[in-house]
ZATOR-911564 format. One record per atom (N, C-alpha, C): residue in one letter; x, y, z. Coordinates in steps of 0.02 Angstrom, whole numbers, plus 32768, in hexadecimal, padded with zeros to 4 digits. Atoms other than C-alpha are relative to their C-alpha. Layout:
N
aXYZ/...
//
This chain:
110
m802E8037800B/mC3ADDD527DAC/m7FDA7FF38042/k8029800B7FC6/kC31CDD377E24/k80007FB68012/a800780457FE8/aC318DC9B7E8E/a7FB67FF18008/t804680137FF8/tC273DC407E87/t7FFB7FC88033/h800B80347FCD/hC230DBD77F15/h7FD67FC87FE2/v8024803A8018/vC1FADB297EE6/v7FF77FD1803A/d800E80307FCB/dC1A5DAB57F60/d801C7FBC7FEB/v7FDD803E8012/vC217DA1C7F5B/v7FD27FC48005/r802F80397FF9/rC186D9AB7F91/r7FD97FF57FBF/l80258005803F/lC136D9CE7EE7/l802F7FF87FC4/c7FCD80078034/cC1D5D9A87E84/c80207FBB8003/y7FD480397FFF/yC243D9197E52/y804480177FE7/y7FBC7FEA8010/yC2FFD9227E3A/y801B7FDB7FC3/s7FDF801C803B/sC354D9067D92/s804A80138004/h7FB87FF27FFC/hC412D8F77D91/h801780327FCB/t7FEB7FD38036/tC41BD9587CEE/t7FDB80448002/r80287FC28002/rC391D9DB7D0A/r7FEF801D8044/g800E7FE77FBD/gC386D9F07DC7/g7FB87FF08016/w8044800B7FE8/wC2DEDA017E1F/w7FCD80127FCB/i80337FF78034/iC24BD9EE7DA8/i7FBC7FF98020/p804380047FE3/pC198DA157DDB/p7FD97FC37FE6/v802980398012/vC124D97F7DDC/v7FBF801B7FE2/k80407FEC801E/kC08DD9907D6B/k7FC87FEB802F/q8038800E7FD4/qBFECD9997DCC/q7FBE80087FDB/g80427FFA801D/gBF34D9887DA4/g7FFD7FE57FB9/l800980178046/lBF03D9797CEE/l80417FFE7FD9/d7FBF7FFF8022/dBFB4D9A27CB7/d80267FBF8009/s7FDC803E7FF2/sBFEDD8FE7D03/s7FE67FC67FD6/l801D80378028/lBF7CD8967C90/l801B80007FB9/s7FEB80078045/sBFB6D8527BEA/s7FC3800D7FD2/k80367FF58030/kBF51D8707B4C/k7FCD7FC78002/r802C803B7FFE/rBF0AD7BF7B55/r7FD77FFF8040/e80247FFD7FC0/eBEDDD7D37C0D/e7FC980347FFD/m80347FCC8008/mBE7FD8737BE1/m7FC57FE67FD7/e8035801D8029/eBE1ED8167B59/e7FD47FD1802A/v802380307FD6/vBDF0D78D7BD4/v7FD780258035/m80237FD97FCE/mBDC2D80D7C59/m7FC080207FE4/k803A7FE1801F/kBD4DD8697BE3/k7FC87FCE7FF5/l80338033800D/lBCF4D7CA7BB1/l7FE27FE48041/l801A80167FC0/lBCE5D78E7C65/l7FD18034801D/a80297FCA7FE5/aBC9FD8387C98/a7FBD80057FDB/l803E7FFF8027/lBC1ED8297C0D/l7FD57FC2800C/g8027803A7FED/gBBE5D7837C56/g800D7FC17FD9/a7FF1803B8027/aBC35D7087BDF/a801F7FCA802C/a7FE580397FDB/aBC5DD65B7C23/a80467FF07FE4/p7FBD80118018/pBD11D61B7C18/p80007FD77FBF/k80048028803D/kBCDDD59D7B93/k7FF1802C7FC3/e80107FD18036/eBC91D6287B28/e803C802B7FEE/i7FC57FD7800B/iBD2BD6947B3E/i80357FD87FDA/g7FD0802B8022/gBD9AD6027B0B/g7FF07FF87FB6/s801480078046/sBD35D5E97A6C/s800D80407FD9/k7FF97FC18022/kBD38D6A17A41/k804A80137FF4/l7FBA7FED8005/lBDF3D6BA7A62/l802E7FC77FEB/v7FDC803C8015/vBE28D60C7A27/v80337FEC8037/l7FD980167FC7/lBE67D5D77AD3/l7FDC7FC68021/s802180357FDA/sBE46D5407B3F/s7FDF8020803D/t80237FE87FC4/tBDD0D5567BD2/t80318007803A/k7FCF7FFF7FCA/kBE61D52F7C47/k802C803F7FFA/t7FD87FC4800A/tBEC8D5BD7BFB/t7FD9803F8014/v802A7FC87FEC/vBE37D6367C12/v7FFC8004804C/l800380007FB6/lBE29D6017CC9/l80438017801E/t7FBF7FE97FE9/tBEE4D61E7CDD/t8005804C7FF9/y80017FB88009/yBED1D6CD7C95/y7FD480218035/k802D7FE57FCD/kBE3ED6EB7D0B/k802380028044/d7FDC80027FC0/dBEA9D6B57DA0/d803780358003/r7FCC7FCC8002/rBF37D7287D69/r7FE280468009/i80227FC07FFA/iBEBED7BA7D57/i7FED800C8049/f80147FFA7FBA/fBE78D7997E05/f803C800F802C/e7FC37FF77FD7/eBF28D7907E4D/e801C80477FF7/k7FE27FBE800E/kBF68D82E7DF7/k7FD58039801A/l802D7FCB7FEA/lBECED8947E24/l7FE57FF68046/n8013800F7FBB/nBEBBD8477ED1/n7FB47FF78007/m8048800E8000/mBE0CD8027EB0/m7FF37FB88014/n801380437FEC/nBDADD76B7EED/n7FC27FE67FDC/s803E8016801F/sBD0FD7657E84/s7FF380237FBE/i80157FE1803F/iBCC1D7897DDC/i7FDB8041800D/a80247FC27FEE/aBC52D80A7E32/a8031803A8009/e7FCD7FCC7FF7/eBCEED86B7E65/e801E80147FBC/l7FE47FF28043/lBD32D85C7DB3/l7FD0802C7FD8/i80327FD98024/iBC90D89F7D69/i7FFE8047801B/h80007FBE7FE1/hBC8DD9307DE4/h803E80287FEB/y7FC17FE08013/yBD44D9597DBF/y7FFE80157FB6/a80027FF28048/aBD28D94E7D02/a7FD2803A7FF0/l802E7FC9800C/lBC92D9C37D08/l801E8042801B/h7FE47FC57FE0/hBCE9DA3D7D7E/h803B801D7FD9/h7FC57FEA8025/hBD86DA457D11/h7FF380037FB4/n80147FFA8046/nBD26DA4C7C6B/n801F7FCC7FD2/v7FE980388029/vBD68D9A57C2F/v7FC67FE97FD4/v803E800E8024/vBCB6D97E7BFC/v7FCE80378012/k80337FCD7FF4/kBC22D9F37BEE/k7FC47FDF8022/n803D80187FE1/nBB87D9E07C58/n7FCB7FFB7FCA/l802F800B8036/lBB0FD9947BDC/l7FB980148013/n80437FEB7FEA/nBA78D9C97C45/n7FF5804B7FFA/e80087FB88007/eBA9BDA827C31/e7FEC80117FB8/p80147FED8044/pBA40DACF7B9D/p8035802F7FE2/k7FD17FD38022/kBAADDB277B1D/k7FE080458000/r801A7FBC7FFC/rBA99DBE27B31/r7FE580187FBE/s80167FE78041/sBA87DC017A77/s7FBE7FE17FEA/n803E80218013/nB9F4DB887A69/n7FC58011802C/v80367FEF7FD1/vB990DBCE7AFB/v7FDE803F7FE8/v80277FC68016/vB907DC437AC4/v7FD180138039/q802D7FE87FCC/qB8ADDCAC7B45/q7FBE80127FE1/m80437FF38019/mB7F4DCA97B22/m7FDB802D8030/p80277FD67FD2/pB784DD317B67/p7FC87FD78020/r803580247FDE/rB709DCF47BE8/r7FBC801A7FE9/a80437FEE8016/aB656DCF17BAE/a7FD58011803C/r802E7FEE7FCB/rB5D5DD487C19/r7FBC7FE47FEE/v8041801F800D/vB532DCEC7C29/v7FCE801E8031/a80357FE57FD5/aB494DD3E7C69/a7FCF7FC88010/i803080357FEC/iB421DCCD7CCC/i7FBF80208013/
//
């Protein structure tokens, strides 16, 4: 049996299971936190998110704070950048490749 090296700084200890790796990045977020993150990254206000997910605004803000803490963020701008970089949301400004048609350039004689 091969011994595997585990960085103890990235683990927590369970009396029944030993050292367990801590979830990092997107894996550390709950399903609800992911939903809130997606909506925040798309520009929705906490009040709008609360209405859509049937949560109070205060609960949405708590989820936002947890997301910031887990992903080590300080601003919505960082959250948006992270969400785009990790494909949590798609860049809405990019044209879909299947809809882009290359038109030949017209030559005009003057």
